[in-house]
Structure formats: structure tokens, C-alpha cells
PAZAPA-4460 file (N, C-alpha, C; in steps of 0.05 Angstrom, whole numbers, plus 32768, in hexadecimal, padded with zeros to 4 digits):
% residues 92
    n_x    n_y    n_z   ca_x   ca_y   ca_z    c_x    c_y    c_z   seq   type   mol
   7F3D   8015   7F17   7F63   801A   7F19   7F6C   802E   7F0A     1      L     A
   7F6C   8024   7EF0   7F78   803B   7EDF   7F77   8056   7EDC     2      K     A
   7F58   805A   7EE3   7F54   8079   7EEA   7F66   8084   7EFF     3      E     A
   7F62   8073   7F0F   7F6F   8080   7F2C   7F8A   8084   7F2E     4      L     A
   7F95   806A   7F22   7FBB   8071   7F1B   7FC1   808D   7F08     5      L     A
   7FA6   8089   7EF6   7FB3   80A5   7EDF   7FB4   80C3   7EE4     6      S     A
   7FAE   80CA   7F04   7FA9   80DE   7F11   7FCC   80DF   7F20     7      V     A
   7FDF   80D1   7F19   7FF6   80D3   7F2A   8005   80D1   7F15     8      T     A
   8023   80E7   7F15   8035   80ED   7F06   8047   80D5   7F0E     9      H     A
   804B   80C2   7F1F   805E   80B6   7F34   8055   80A0   7F30    10      N     A
   8065   8091   7F22   8052   8074   7F1C   8062   8059   7F35    11      D     A
   806C   8068   7F50   806F   8057   7F60   8057   804D   7F75    12      I     A
   804A   8033   7F73   8035   802B   7F7B   803C   8017   7F95    13      I     A
   802C   8028   7FAE   8035   8015   7FCC   801A   8008   7FC9    14      E     A
   8019   7FEA   7FD3   7FFA   7FD9   7FD6   7FFB   7FD9   7FF8    15      I     A
   7FF1   7FD8   8004   7FE5   7FD7   801D   7FDB   7FBC   8024    16      I     A
   7FE7   7FAA   8033   7FD4   7F90   8032   7FC6   7F8F   804E    17      T     A
   7FD6   7FA3   806B   7FD1   7F99   807F   7FAF   7F8F   8088    18      T     A
   7F9C   7F99   8076   7F80   7F97   808D   7F7D   7F72   807C    19      G     A
   7F8B   7F72   806F   7F7C   7F54   8064   7F8B   7F3B   8076    20      S     A
   7F85   7F28   8076   7F8C   7F0E   8087   7F98   7EF9   807A    21      R     A
   7F98   7F01   8057   7F98   7EEF   804A   7FB0   7F03   802E    22      I     A
   7FC5   7F10   8038   7FCF   7F27   8029   7FE8   7F18   8019    23      P     A
   7FE8   7F01   8016   7FFC   7EEF   7FFD   7FE9   7EEE   7FE6    24      E     A
   7FD2   7EEA   7FF3   7FB4   7EE2   7FDA   7FB4   7F01   7FC8    25      E     A
   7FAD   7F15   7FE1   7FA6   7F32   7FD7   7FBF   7F31   7FB8    26      V     A
   7FDE   7F3A   7FD5   7FE7   7F37   7FB8   7FE7   7F2D   7FA7    27      K     A
   7FE6   7F16   7F97   7FE9   7F06   7F82   7FCA   7F19   7F74    28      E     A
   7FBA   7F19   7F7A   7FA1   7F27   7F6F   7FA2   7F3E   7F65    29      M     A
   7FB4   7F55   7F82   7FB9   7F70   7F6D   7FCE   7F78   7F5F    30      Y     A
   7FE0   7F62   7F63   7FF9   7F5C   7F4F   7FF0   7F58   7F35    31      E     A
   7FE0   7F46   7F34   7FD8   7F3C   7F14   7FC9   7F64   7F12    32      K     A
   7FB3   7F66   7F16   7F9E   7F7F   7F0A   7FB2   7F93   7F10    33      S     A
   7FC9   7F98   7F14   7FD7   7FB3   7F14   7FE8   7FB8   7EFC    34      F     A
   7FEE   7F92   7EFC   8005   7F8E   7EDE   7FF3   7F8E   7EC4    35      R     A
   7FD3   7F84   7EC4   7FCA   7F8E   7EB1   7FCB   7FA9   7EA0    36      A     A
   7FBA   7FB7   7EB9   7FC8   7FD0   7EB3   7FD9   7FE4   7EA9    37      I     A
   7FEE   7FDA   7EB1   800D   7FE3   7EA2   801C   7FE5   7EB9    38      G     A
   8013   7FE6   7ED5   802D   7FEF   7EEC   8030   7FD0   7EF6    39      Y     A
   8055   7FCC   7EEB   8062   7FBA   7EEC   8067   7FAF   7F0A    40      K     A
   806E   7FC0   7F18   8079   7FB7   7F2B   8072   7FBC   7F43    41      N     A
   8054   7FC4   7F4A   804B   7FC8   7F6B   804E   7FC3   7F7E    42      P     A
   8057   7FCF   7F96   8062   7FCD   7FA1   8052   7FC3   7FBC    43      G     A
   8053   7FA9   7FD0   8044   7FA1   7FDC   804E   7FA4   7FF7    44      F     A
   8038   7FAB   800F   8044   7FB1   8027   8032   7FAA   803A    45      M     A
   8036   7F96   8052   8022   7F86   8065   8036   7F92   807D    46      H     A
   8027   7FA5   8088   8036   7FB2   80A0   802D   7FB6   80B3    47      L     A
   8039   7FA9   80C5   8033   7F9B   80E2   8047   7FAD   80F3    48      L     A
   8036   7FB1   810C   8042   7FC3   8120   805C   7FC6   8119    49      E     A
   806F   7FB1   811D   8093   7FAF   8116   8095   7FC1   80FF    50      H     A
   8087   7FBB   80E9   8091   7FC9   80D2   8089   7FEB   80CD    51      D     A
   8072   7FF4   80E1   8070   800A   80D8   8085   8019   80DC    52      V     A
   80A3   801D   80EE   80AD   8029   80F1   80C5   802F   80E8    53      K     A
   80C7   8011   80D2   80DB   800A   80C3   80E3   801D   80B1    54      K     A
   80FA   802B   80A8   80FB   8044   809C   80FF   8036   8077    55      N     A
   80FE   801C   8078   80FA   8013   8060   80E1   801A   8058    56      E     A
   80CE   8016   8064   80AF   8019   8058   80A8   8032   8057    57      Y     A
   80B6   803F   806E   80B0   8061   8067   80B8   8073   8055    58      I     A
   80D3   8069   8052   80DE   8072   802E   80D1   806D   801D    59      K     A
   80BC   8057   801A   80B3   8043   8003   808F   8056   8000    60      R     A
   808A   8060   8018   806F   8072   800F   8075   808B   8012    61      I     A
   808A   8094   801A   8090   80B2   800D   8094   80B5   7FED    62      E     A
   80AA   80A2   7FE0   80A5   809C   7FC8   8094   8099   7FB7    63      K     A
   807C   8089   7FC2   8070   8083   7FB5   8056   809E   7FA9    64      A     A
   804B   8092   7F91   8035   80AB   7F83   801C   80A4   7F8D    65      G     A
   8021   8087   7F90   8005   807F   7F9F   8001   806C   7FAE    66      L     A
   7FF4   8069   7FC2   7FF8   8051   7FD8   7FD6   804A   7FD7    67      V     A
   7FD7   8031   7FCD   7FBA   801F   7FD1   7FB8   800A   7FE4    68      F     A
   7F9F   8011   7FF3   7F9A   7FFC   800F   7F84   7FE6   7FFF    69      F     A
   7F8D   7FC6   8008   7F81   7FB7   7FF2   7F61   7FB6   7FFB    70      S     A
   7F59   7FC5   8021   7F4B   7FB4   8026   7F4F   7FAA   803E    71      G     A
   7F34   7F9F   8044   7F32   7F85   805A   7F2A   7F8D   8074    72      G     A
   7F36   7F8A   8088   7F27   7F92   80A4   7F3A   7FB4   80AC    73      D     A
   7F2B   7FBF   80A5   7F2D   7FD9   80AC   7F40   7FE9   80C5    74      Q     A
   7F33   7FD5   80DF   7F39   7FDA   80F9   7F58   7FD3   80FB    75      E     A
   7F5E   7FBF   80E7   7F72   7FB3   80EA   7F8B   7FC0   80E2    76      R     A
   7F80   7FDA   80D3   7F89   7FEF   80B8   7F9C   8008   80D1    77      L     A
   7F85   800D   80DE   7F84   8020   80F6   7F93   8017   810D    78      I     A
   7F88   7FF9   811B   7FA3   7FF5   8129   7FBD   7FF8   8124    79      E     A
   7FCD   7FEE   810D   7FE7   7FF2   810C   7FED   8004   80FB    80      H     A
   7FE3   8011   80EF   7FEB   8036   80E4   7FE4   8043   80F0    81      L     A
   7FD4   804D   8104   7FCD   8060   8112   7FE6   8072   8122    82      S     A
   7FE2   808C   8120   7FF5   8099   812D   8016   808F   8129    83      E     A
   8022   808C   810B   803B   8087   8101   8043   8099   80F2    84      T     A
   8055   8097   80EA   8068   80A2   80D7   8054   809F   80BE    85      T     A
   8053   808C   80B7   803B   8084   809A   802A   808A   809C    86      I     A
   8015   8089   80B2   7FFE   8094   80B8   8003   80B2   80AB    87      S     A
   8011   80C9   80BD   801D   80DF   80B3   8021   80E6   8098    88      D     A
   8035   80D6   808E   802D   80E1   8074   801B   80DA   805B    89      I     A
   8016   80BE   8065   7FF6   80BC   8053   7FE6   80D0   8059    90      L     A
   7FE1   80DC   8073   7FC8   80F7   807B   7FD1   810C   8063    91      E     A
   7FF2   8116   8062   7FF0   8132   8054   7FEB   8129   8039    92      D     A
***
């Protein structure tokens, strides 16, 4: 993780847990990991259909230096994020 994060000059990290069916457990695990390498306040998003259009989340994705997907069910990610403003931002 540390090597991956060193390529960005923007220390805002957003972690998307949408693929997971246990997002709170995943959040705790990744929060510990990111804090251990010096990132004190990673953001977490468990984006469902009603969330992907919210400006709050779109702005957070736009500001992020790195967006990290926690893994899980890839079809679930596609189901919730395909053809959204968030997916457009991530593709750029």
C-alpha cells in the first residue's frame, strides 16, 4: 500500500467498500492499515444505488488523490457504479 500511495501528491484517499457485504469490518481493517502507514483520515464510501448521484460523494471522488476499492463482489460494484458520474470521473 505504501508504494501505491507514494505515487500521488494528493493525500486524500477514498476507499470504496461497495463490493463487500461486510463494509464495517472492511472499514476497520483498512483504517488500521492506512493509519499504520501514515494516513490518518482515509474516507470510506459504501455506495449503493441511491448514493451514487449524491453531490457529496461525487465531490469527494473528484478531490481524491487516490480511490481504492476494497474488493469483494465485482458484479456488485458494476451494478451500483456503472454509467454514473462517479464511474466517469474514475475513468478519466
